[in-house]
C-alpha positions in Angstrom: -16.4 127.5 -21.1 -12.8 127.7 -21.2 -13.1 131.0 -23.6 -15.3 132.6 -20.6 -12.6 130.8 -18.0 -9.8 132.8 -20.1 -11.6 136.0 -20.2 -11.7 136.0 -16.2 -8.3 135.2 -15.9 -6.5 137.7 -18.2 -6.6 140.4 -15.7 -5.0 138.3 -13.0 -2.4 137.1 -16.1 -1.5 140.2 -17.1 -0.8 141.5 -13.3 1.2 138.2 -12.9 3.0 139.5 -16.3 4.0 143.3 -14.8 4.7 141.9 -11.3 8.3 143.4 -11.6 6.9 146.5 -12.6 4.0 147.1 -9.6 5.9 149.0 -7.5 4.9 152.2 -9.0 1.4 151.5 -7.9 1.8 151.2 -4.3 1.5 155.4 -4.3 -1.4 155.2 -6.0 -3.3 152.7 -4.4 -2.3 154.6 -1.0 -3.4 157.7 -2.6 -7.0 156.1 -3.4 -7.8 155.0 0.2 -6.5 158.6 1.5 -8.8 160.4 -1.1 -11.4 157.9 0.5 -11.0 158.6 3.6 -11.2 162.5 3.2 -14.2 162.0 1.8 -16.4 160.1 3.8 -19.7 162.3 5.4 -18.8 161.1 8.9 -15.5 160.6 11.2 -14.6 157.0 11.6 -14.4 155.1 14.8 -12.6 152.6 16.6 -14.8 149.9 15.0 -14.3 150.9 12.0 -10.6 151.3 12.3 -10.5 147.7 13.9 -12.2 146.1 10.7 -9.9 148.0 8.2 -6.7 146.0 10.5 -8.9 143.0 10.2 -9.2 142.9 6.6 -5.2 143.9 6.2 -4.4 140.9 8.7 -6.8 138.5 6.6 -5.3 140.1 3.0 -1.6 139.6 4.4 -2.7 135.7 5.4 -3.5 135.4 1.5 -1.0 137.3 0.2 1.3 135.0 2.2 -1.0 131.1 1.7 -3.3 132.0 -1.0 -2.6 131.7 -5.1 0.1 133.7 -6.5 -2.4 135.3 -9.1 -4.2 136.8 -6.3 -1.4 138.5 -4.7 -1.2 141.7 -6.8 -5.0 142.6 -6.0 -4.7 141.6 -2.1 -1.5 143.7 -1.7 -3.4 146.7 -3.8 -6.1 146.0 -1.0 -3.9 146.6 1.8 -2.5 149.4 0.3 -5.6 151.1 0.2 -6.9 150.0 3.5 -3.2 151.5 5.1 -3.8 154.6 3.1 -7.1 155.3 5.1 -5.7 154.3 8.3 -2.6 156.2 7.8 -5.1 159.7 7.4 -7.0 158.5 9.8 -4.1 158.2 12.7 -2.5 161.5 11.4 -5.7 163.3 12.1 -5.8 162.6 15.7 -2.2 163.1 16.1 -2.5 166.9 15.1 -5.9 167.0 16.6 -5.9 170.2 18.7 -8.3 173.3 19.8 -10.1 175.3 17.2 -11.7 178.5 18.5 -15.1 177.7 18.4 -16.7 181.6 18.9 -15.8 184.9 17.9 -13.1 186.8 20.2 -12.5 190.2 20.5 -9.8 191.2 23.0 -6.0 190.9 23.9 -4.3 188.0 21.9 -0.3 187.2 23.1 1.8 184.9 21.2 5.1 184.0 20.1 5.8 185.1 16.5 7.0 182.3 14.6 6.3 183.0 11.0 5.7 186.6 8.8 4.5 186.4 5.7 1.9 188.5 3.7 -1.8 187.4 3.2 -3.8 187.9 -0.3 -5.0 191.7 0.7 -1.5 192.5 1.1 -1.0 192.8 4.6 1.5 191.5 7.0 0.1 188.5 8.5 2.2 186.6 12.0 1.5 183.5 12.9 1.8 183.1 16.7 2.2 179.9 18.8 2.1 179.9 22.8 -0.9 181.8 22.3 -2.9 183.3 25.2 -6.4 184.7 25.1 -8.2 186.5 27.9 -11.1 184.9 29.6 -10.5 181.5 27.7 -9.5 178.8 29.3 -5.9 176.9 27.9 -7.9 173.8 26.8 -10.2 176.0 24.7 -7.0 178.1 23.1 -5.6 177.2 19.9 -1.8 176.1 19.6 -1.8 178.4 16.9 -3.2 181.9 15.5 -2.9 184.2 12.6 -3.1 187.3 12.6 -3.3 190.0 9.7 -2.2 193.5 10.8 -4.3 196.3 9.4 -4.0 200.3 10.0 -0.2 201.9 11.3 1.9 199.2 12.1 5.5 200.9 11.7 6.3 201.2 15.6 7.7 197.4 15.8 10.2 195.9 13.8 8.8 192.2 13.7 10.9 189.3 14.0 10.5 185.7 14.5 11.0 184.5 18.3 9.2 188.1 19.9 6.9 187.9 22.1 3.9 190.3 21.2 0.4 191.6 22.3 -2.5 193.1 19.9 -6.1 193.3 20.2 -7.7 191.3 17.7 -10.4 189.8 16.2 -10.3 185.9 15.9 -12.7 183.4 14.6 -12.1 179.7 13.8 -11.1 179.2 10.4 -13.7 179.3 7.8 -14.9 176.4 6.0 -15.6 176.2 2.0 -17.2 179.4 0.4 -19.7 176.6 -1.4 -20.2 173.3 -1.6 -17.7 171.2 -3.2 -14.9 174.1 -2.6 -11.8 174.0 -1.3 -11.7 173.5 2.5 -9.6 175.9 4.3 -10.4 174.7 7.4 -9.6 171.4 6.9 -6.0 172.6 5.8 -5.6 174.5 9.0 -6.8 171.6 10.7 -3.4 169.9 9.7 -1.5 172.5 10.6 -2.3 173.0 14.1 -3.9 176.7 13.1 -6.9 177.0 15.4 -7.6 180.8 14.8 -7.4 183.4 12.3 -8.6 187.1 12.5 -6.9 190.4 11.8 -6.4 193.4 14.5 -6.8 197.0 13.5 -3.9 198.8 16.3 -0.6 198.6 16.6 1.0 195.4 17.8 2.9 196.3 21.3 6.4 194.0 22.0 5.8 192.0 25.5 9.5 190.3 25.4 12.3 190.0 22.7 13.3 186.4 21.1 14.7 184.4 24.0 18.4 183.2 23.6 18.2 180.3 21.4 14.6 180.7 20.7 13.7 180.6 17.1 16.8 180.6 15.9 16.7 179.0 12.8 13.2 181.6 11.7 15.6 184.3 13.4 18.5 183.2 11.0 15.9 183.3 7.9 15.1 186.7 9.0 18.5 188.0 9.1 19.3 186.4 6.0 16.2 187.9 4.2 17.0 191.6 5.5 20.8 191.1 4.2 19.9 190.3 0.9 17.3 192.7 0.4 19.8 195.6 1.4 22.2 194.3 -1.4 19.7 193.7 -3.9 16.5 196.5 -3.8 12.6 196.5 -4.8 11.2 193.0 -6.5 14.3 191.4 -7.5 15.6 191.5 -3.8 12.9 190.3 -2.5 12.6 188.0 -4.9 16.1 187.0 -4.4 15.5 186.8 -0.5 12.1 184.4 -0.9 14.6 182.0 -3.2 16.6 181.5 0.0 14.4 181.9 2.9 11.3 181.4 1.8 9.6 184.3 3.0 7.7 186.2 0.2 6.5 189.0 2.3 8.4 191.5 0.7 7.2 191.2 -3.0 4.5 193.3 -4.1 1.0 192.1 -5.2 1.7 193.4 -8.5 4.7 191.0 -9.0 2.9 188.1 -7.8 0.3 188.8 -9.5 2.4 188.8 -13.2 4.1 185.9 -11.8 1.3 184.1 -12.0 -0.3 185.4 -15.1 2.8 184.3 -16.9 2.9 180.9 -15.2 6.2 181.5 -13.4 4.6 181.4 -9.9 6.4 177.9 -9.2 9.3 179.7 -9.3 8.6 182.0 -6.1 7.4 178.3 -4.0 10.5 176.6 -2.8 10.1 173.5 -4.1 11.2 170.6 -6.4 12.9 172.8 -8.8 14.8 175.1 -6.2 15.9 171.9 -4.2 16.8 170.1 -7.7 18.5 173.0 -8.9 20.6 173.7 -5.4 21.3 169.7 -4.7 22.2 169.5 -8.6 24.8 172.3 -9.0 26.7 171.2 -5.7 26.6 167.5 -6.8 28.2 168.7 -10.1 30.4 170.9 -9.3 31.7 168.6 -6.4 31.6 165.4 -8.7 33.5 166.9 -11.4 35.6 169.1 -8.9 37.2 165.7 -7.5 37.5 164.2 -10.8 40.6 167.1 -11.4 42.2 165.8 -8.5 43.6 162.4 -9.4 44.9 161.4 -6.0 41.3 162.0 -4.5 39.3 160.6 -7.8 41.3 157.3 -7.2 41.0 156.6 -3.5 37.4 157.8 -3.5 34.5 157.6 -5.0 33.3 160.9 -6.3 30.2 160.7 -7.0 29.0 159.0 -3.9 30.8 162.3 -1.9 29.0 164.4 -4.1 25.9 162.8 -3.6 26.2 163.0 0.5 27.4 166.8 0.7 24.6 167.5 -1.9 22.1 165.8 0.7 23.4 168.1 3.2 23.0 171.2 1.1 19.6 170.0 0.4 18.7 169.7 4.4 20.6 172.9 5.4 18.3 174.9 2.6 15.4 173.0 4.0 15.8 174.2 7.3 16.7 178.2 6.2 13.5 177.9 3.5 11.4 177.8 6.9 10.5 173.7 6.2 7.1 174.5 4.5 4.9 171.3 3.4 6.3 171.8 -0.2 9.9 172.1 0.6 9.7 169.1 2.6 8.4 167.0 -0.2 11.2 168.6 -2.3 13.6 167.5 0.0 12.0 163.5 0.7 12.3 163.1 -3.3 16.4 164.5 -3.6 16.6 162.4 -0.6 15.3 159.2 -2.1 17.1 160.2 -5.4 20.3 161.0 -3.8 19.9 158.0 -1.5 19.9 155.9 -4.9 23.2 157.2 -6.3 24.8 156.2 -2.4 23.3 152.4 -2.8 24.4 152.4 -6.6 20.8 152.6 -8.0 19.1 154.6 -10.8 18.7 158.2 -9.2 15.9 159.5 -11.7 13.5 156.4 -11.7 9.6 155.8 -11.3 10.7 153.6 -8.4 12.5 156.5 -6.6 9.6 159.0 -7.0 7.1 156.3 -6.0 9.2 155.6 -3.0 9.6 159.3 -2.3 5.1 159.6 -2.3 5.0 156.6 -0.4 7.0 158.2 2.5 5.3 161.8 2.0 2.1 160.2 1.9 2.7 158.1 5.3 3.9 161.2 7.0 1.7 163.5 5.8 -1.3 162.1 4.0 -3.3 165.4 3.9 -0.9 166.8 1.3 -2.4 164.4 -1.4 -5.5 167.1 -1.2 -3.0 169.8 -2.1 -2.0 171.2 -5.2 1.3 171.8 -4.5 2.1 167.9 -4.2 -0.3 166.9 -7.2 1.6 169.7 -9.4 4.8 168.4 -8.5 4.5 164.9 -8.6 2.6 165.2 -12.0 5.2 167.5 -13.3 8.1 164.7 -11.8 6.3 161.7 -13.5 5.8 163.0 -16.8 9.4 164.4 -17.0 10.7 160.7 -16.2 8.0 158.8 -18.9 8.9 161.3 -21.5 12.6 161.4 -21.2 12.5 157.8 -21.1 10.1 157.6 -23.8 13.0 159.8 -26.1 16.0 158.0 -24.7 14.0 154.8 -26.2 13.4 156.2 -29.8 16.8 157.7 -29.8 15.2 161.3 -30.7 18.3 163.1 -27.8 20.8 160.7 -28.9 24.1 162.2 -29.9 24.5 163.5 -33.2 20.3 164.2 -33.7 20.6 167.1 -32.0 23.4 169.7 -32.9 25.4 170.3 -29.1 24.8 173.8 -29.3 21.1 173.7 -29.6 20.4 171.2 -26.9 20.3 173.4 -23.9 17.3 175.2 -25.8 15.9 171.7 -27.0 15.8 170.5 -23.3 14.8 173.6 -21.5 11.6 173.8 -24.3 10.8 170.0 -24.2 11.4 170.3 -20.3 8.8 173.2 -20.1 6.4 171.3 -22.5 5.8 168.1 -20.3 6.0 169.8 -17.0 3.3 172.6 -18.1 1.2 169.9 -20.1 1.1 167.7 -16.9 0.3 170.9 -14.2 -1.8 172.7 -16.8 -5.4 171.1 -15.8 -4.5 170.2 -12.1 -3.9 174.2 -11.9 -6.9 175.0 -13.7 -9.0 173.2 -11.5 -7.7 174.5 -8.5 -6.9 178.3 -9.7 -9.4 178.7 -12.5 -6.6 180.1 -14.7 -5.1 179.1 -17.9 -1.9 180.7 -18.6 -1.7 180.8 -22.4 1.7 181.9 -22.7 3.5 180.1 -20.1 5.4 177.6 -22.3 7.0 181.0 -23.5 7.6 182.5 -20.0 9.4 179.6 -18.7 11.7 179.2 -21.6 12.7 182.4 -21.1 12.7 182.4 -17.5 13.9 178.7 -15.9 17.1 178.6 -18.3 18.2 181.9 -15.8 17.1 180.5 -12.6 18.9 177.4 -13.4 21.9 178.5 -14.6 22.5 182.0 -12.7 20.5 182.3 -10.1 20.7 179.4 -7.8 24.5 178.8 -8.7 24.9 182.5 -7.5 22.6 181.4 -4.4 24.9 178.8 -3.4 28.0 180.6 -3.8 26.6 183.1 -1.7 25.9 181.4 0.8 29.5 179.7 0.8 31.5 183.4 0.6 28.9 185.1 3.2 31.0 183.7 6.2 33.9 185.5 4.6 32.1 188.8 3.6 32.5 188.5 -0.3 28.9 187.1 -1.3 28.5 190.5 -3.2 29.1 189.8 -6.1 27.0 186.3 -6.2 24.0 188.4 -5.0 25.0 190.8 -7.9 24.2 188.1 -10.1 21.5 186.5 -8.3 19.7 190.0 -8.4 20.5 190.6 -12.2 18.9 186.8 -12.8 15.3 187.5 -10.5 15.2 191.0 -12.3 14.9 189.0 -15.4 12.5 186.9 -14.7 10.5 189.2 -13.2 10.8 191.4 -16.6 9.6 188.3 -18.5 6.8 187.8 -16.4 5.8 191.4 -16.5 6.1 191.5 -20.3 4.2 188.3 -20.6 1.4 188.4 -18.2 0.8 191.9 -20.3 -0.1 190.2 -23.3 -3.7 189.8 -24.6 -5.3 186.5 -23.8 -2.3 185.8 -21.3 -4.7 184.7 -18.8 -7.8 182.6 -19.6 -10.6 181.8 -16.8 -12.2 178.1 -16.4 -15.0 177.3 -14.1 -14.2 175.1 -11.4 -14.9 171.1 -12.4 -17.1 168.4 -10.0 -15.4 166.9 -7.8 -14.9 163.6 -9.5 -13.3 165.6 -12.6 -9.7 165.6 -11.5 -9.7 162.1 -9.4 -10.5 160.2 -12.9 -8.2 162.5 -14.9 -5.2 161.7 -12.4 -6.0 157.7 -12.6 -6.3 157.9 -16.8 -3.2 160.0 -17.0 -1.5 157.6 -14.4 -2.5 154.2 -16.2 -1.3 155.8 -19.5 2.1 156.4 -17.9 2.7 153.3 -15.2 1.4 150.8 -17.3 3.1 148.8 -20.0 2.2 147.8 -23.1 -0.7 148.7 -25.7 -3.3 148.2 -22.5 -1.8 151.5 -21.0 -4.1 153.3 -24.0 -7.0 152.7 -22.1 -6.2 155.7 -19.6 -7.1 157.7 -22.2 -10.8 156.8 -22.0 -11.1 158.2 -18.2 -9.3 161.4 -19.6 -11.3 162.0 -22.6 -14.7 161.6 -19.9 -13.1 163.5 -17.6 -12.8 166.6 -19.7 -16.1 166.0 -21.4 -17.4 165.8 -17.8 -15.6 169.4 -17.1 -16.9 171.0 -20.6 -20.5 170.1 -19.4 -20.4 171.3 -15.7 -23.2 173.2 -14.5 -22.5 176.1 -11.8 -25.0 176.6 -8.7 -27.9 179.1 -10.0 -28.1 180.4 -6.5 -25.5 180.9 -3.8 -26.2 182.5 0.1 -22.7 182.6 2.2 -22.8 181.1 5.0 -23.4 184.7 7.2 -26.6 185.8 4.8 -24.2 188.9 3.9 -23.9 187.9 0.1 -26.2 186.1 -2.7 -24.7 185.4 -5.7 -27.7 185.1 -8.4 -26.6 183.4 -11.8 -27.5 186.2 -14.8 -27.2 186.3 -18.6 -24.1 188.4 -18.2 -22.6 186.4 -16.0 -22.9 186.2 -11.5 -24.7 188.8 -10.0 -23.8 190.0 -6.4 -26.1 191.5 -4.2 -23.5 193.9 -3.0 -20.2 195.6 -4.4 -18.4 195.5 -1.1 -17.7 193.1 2.1 -17.3 189.3 2.2 -14.8 190.2 -1.0 -12.7 186.8 -0.2 -16.0 184.8 -0.8 -17.4 187.2 -4.0 -13.8 186.5 -5.6 -14.0 182.4 -4.7 -17.4 183.0 -6.5 -16.3 184.7 -9.4 -13.1 182.4 -10.0 -15.0 179.7 -9.7 -17.5 180.4 -12.5 -14.5 181.1 -14.7 -14.8 185.2 -14.6 -12.3 187.4 -14.3 -14.3 190.4 -13.0 -14.2 191.8 -9.9 -17.0 192.4 -6.9 -18.1 196.0 -7.9 -18.5 194.8 -11.4 -20.5 191.9 -10.7 -22.8 194.0 -8.1 -23.2 196.4 -11.2 -25.7 193.8 -13.2 -29.2 193.6 -13.1 -30.9 191.6 -11.1 -31.4 192.9 -7.7 -34.0 195.4 -6.5 -34.2 198.0 -3.4 -31.3 199.4 -1.1 -28.9 197.7 0.9 -31.0 196.9 3.6 -33.4 195.3 1.6 -32.5 193.6 -1.5 -35.5 191.8 -3.8 -35.0 189.4 -6.6 -36.8 186.8 -8.7 -35.4 183.0 -9.0 -36.8 179.9 -10.4 -40.6 181.7 -9.5 -39.6 182.2 -6.2 -40.0 186.1 -4.8 -37.0 186.3 -2.6 -35.5 189.3 -0.5 -32.4 190.1 1.5 -32.3 191.7 4.5 -29.5 193.6 6.5 -28.4 195.7 9.0 -29.7 196.3 12.9 -32.9 196.7 11.9 -33.1 193.5 10.3 -35.5 191.9 13.0 -37.7 194.8 12.6 -38.2 194.5 8.8 -38.5 190.6 8.6 -42.6 191.0 8.6 -42.6 193.4 6.3 -40.1 191.4 4.0 -42.3 188.2 4.3 -45.5 190.3 2.9 -43.7 190.1 -0.3 -41.4 187.5 -0.6 -41.6 183.5 -0.3 -38.1 183.2 0.9 -36.4 185.5 3.2 -32.4 185.7 3.8 -30.8 187.4 6.6 -28.2 188.7 7.4 -28.8 188.5 11.5 -30.3 186.2 13.9 -34.0 186.7 14.0 -35.2 186.8 17.4 -38.4 188.0 17.8 -41.3 188.5 15.0 -40.7 185.0 12.9 -42.7 185.1 9.7 -45.1 182.2 8.9 -46.0 183.1 5.8 -42.6 182.7 4.2 -39.4 180.6 4.3 -36.6 181.9 6.0 -33.0 181.8 6.2 -30.9 183.6 9.0 -27.6 183.4 10.5 -28.6 180.7 13.0 -30.1 178.6 10.4 -27.2 179.4 7.9 -24.8 178.3 10.8 -26.0 175.0 10.6 -25.9 174.9 6.9 -22.9 176.6 5.7 -23.3 178.4 2.6 -26.2 177.1 0.5 -26.4 176.3 -3.3 -30.1 176.7 -4.3 -31.4 174.9 -7.8 -35.0 175.1 -9.3 -36.8 172.0 -9.9 -39.1 171.2 -12.6 -41.9 171.3 -10.0 -41.5 174.7 -8.7 -39.7 173.7 -5.7 -36.0 174.3 -4.8 -33.3 171.6 -4.3 -31.1 173.3 -1.3 -27.4 172.0 -1.1 -25.6 172.9 2.3 -22.1 173.1 2.5 -21.7 171.3 5.9 -22.3 168.1 4.6 -19.3 166.0 6.3 -19.1 165.7 10.6 -14.7 165.1 10.7 -12.7 166.4 13.4 -12.1 169.6 11.5 -15.5 170.6 10.8 -16.5 169.6 14.6 -20.6 170.4 13.8 -23.2 168.0 12.8 -23.5 167.3 9.4 -26.4 169.0 7.3 -28.7 167.0 4.7 -29.6 168.1 1.3 -33.2 169.5 1.5 -35.7 170.5 -0.5 -38.2 173.7 -0.4 -41.6 174.2 -1.8 -43.7 177.4 -2.2 -45.7 178.4 1.1 
């Protein structure tokens, strides 16, 4: 009996012994609560939140008056519930109108952001949106349009009020069950409509005095840098200063991605750390060279304060996107630790930064940028702490002249190992030579490009920024050359299939246990990591996918997925192939054997079922004929008349209720149908669809 009691009390004793180190688990528990909230099938109501607040009150009472042994578990419960409440509050605060229909007509709005789409078109994000024949109550707060066709009639800049004739619709949901939900991300950005225009954009009014001034300053900085440094190196340099990547060619972005250097393009933790670190080091050692000042002021604290201001200015100039905000919070916490005589680089400071971010923007937990930046930071702190404890990098063990190279290699290796699984899960790509590329490029970024950017900013008011921009341009040209070289090597990029939804959370929690827990029990975290990789290796992709508009069908074949059409629905086709772990294009996938017939009536067999896809204006009249030779008919238009009785039918009205469908054959000859619209949340604004089964007519 005593032995059984000891086993029961062992976890409580272990938690009590680790009480001084448990703060680092607070953001982990909050993240679990946020993740559970995002995974709920239904939007929680007031009663649910009231129960959650009541549980927190009970937990606080147990923590205040209950036994000491239960306090860590109670605090963990409070953190989990608080994470869910924070996510709910944030969602209701940003709730804004979403366009619920397809719109074609005049679109008026003020330009707040100019960037480039995946198809390499200039893209405008507008606020103060006005749509004709649409009431303000139904008009989105923000809309984004891609500019197709000739658009050289207007020099675009932030703050302009423009008008265009555009096609708009609400943001699309996932391209298949369990895939990335762009609609959710757009909801938290208050982006309620996306679309395109094929006619020239016209200027209604120039920027008002003082309106969008920071974005206009960013545009002027970008233009100035690109004039001083030509081509992609100049566009790269401008992106590092302003966060505006519109000028970088698609080929250069593909090279950076293939060499695992695309993180250098996005203003994130690395850039903020390099900039504030350079300012901090320059001021601290500069003040130390002036004895009267060094004896009277704390050079470390002065340098930290100025570096914090420099980081805030960089945050404003870079556009203040989520990645940069996250980086600034982390740097601010670390510099604040210096100001208050605490260790700047510690797990506690990283945990505090994560708590701040998860409280202010809980939706970032679901984004790869948040996951990768914190994974890299935690891995670096833990790795260097382990090396310090073992004396591996102690003075004398590594030659002084070799230390910079060892540090770069070790840093790139740790960050690469920590972020590679997350990047592969989100982007379906593994860069085989990313370590080589980072070793060649990151030192140039740290020792040349970012210091030159700081000097250019200091010297620009005096018109003396030319030499600094020259150095910056040479550095970015080197980075692009490295990216092009490495991306061109055989096997530089390997495709991997998308894992199931449980793989990444299980893997991350196991890795966090290994890194954050203390003592031999930490190695128990290897078990869930191994399980996660095993599940990833056994992932099964849907054998049949039907797009949400019925225009594209993807059938698994011996050579890979076979697509029903070589053109159209390009984004969906590309995502399906990438999620399969393929690197081919839509045209090649459509050339594989699997479909018969012409474009208006595509026939194929699946799981013992005869199926037909019909498209075009005549589809309504073809449905009866198609039903005679098929068990299931998929129509890319709405069937209003002549609905058949001898077969199953999926037309656009049915697919609008379900979203993209994944079909799985069953041993009894039926088909298990998994819809995409499985949530009824604020960002879906539709009733959830349930999984169902089809049987042969």
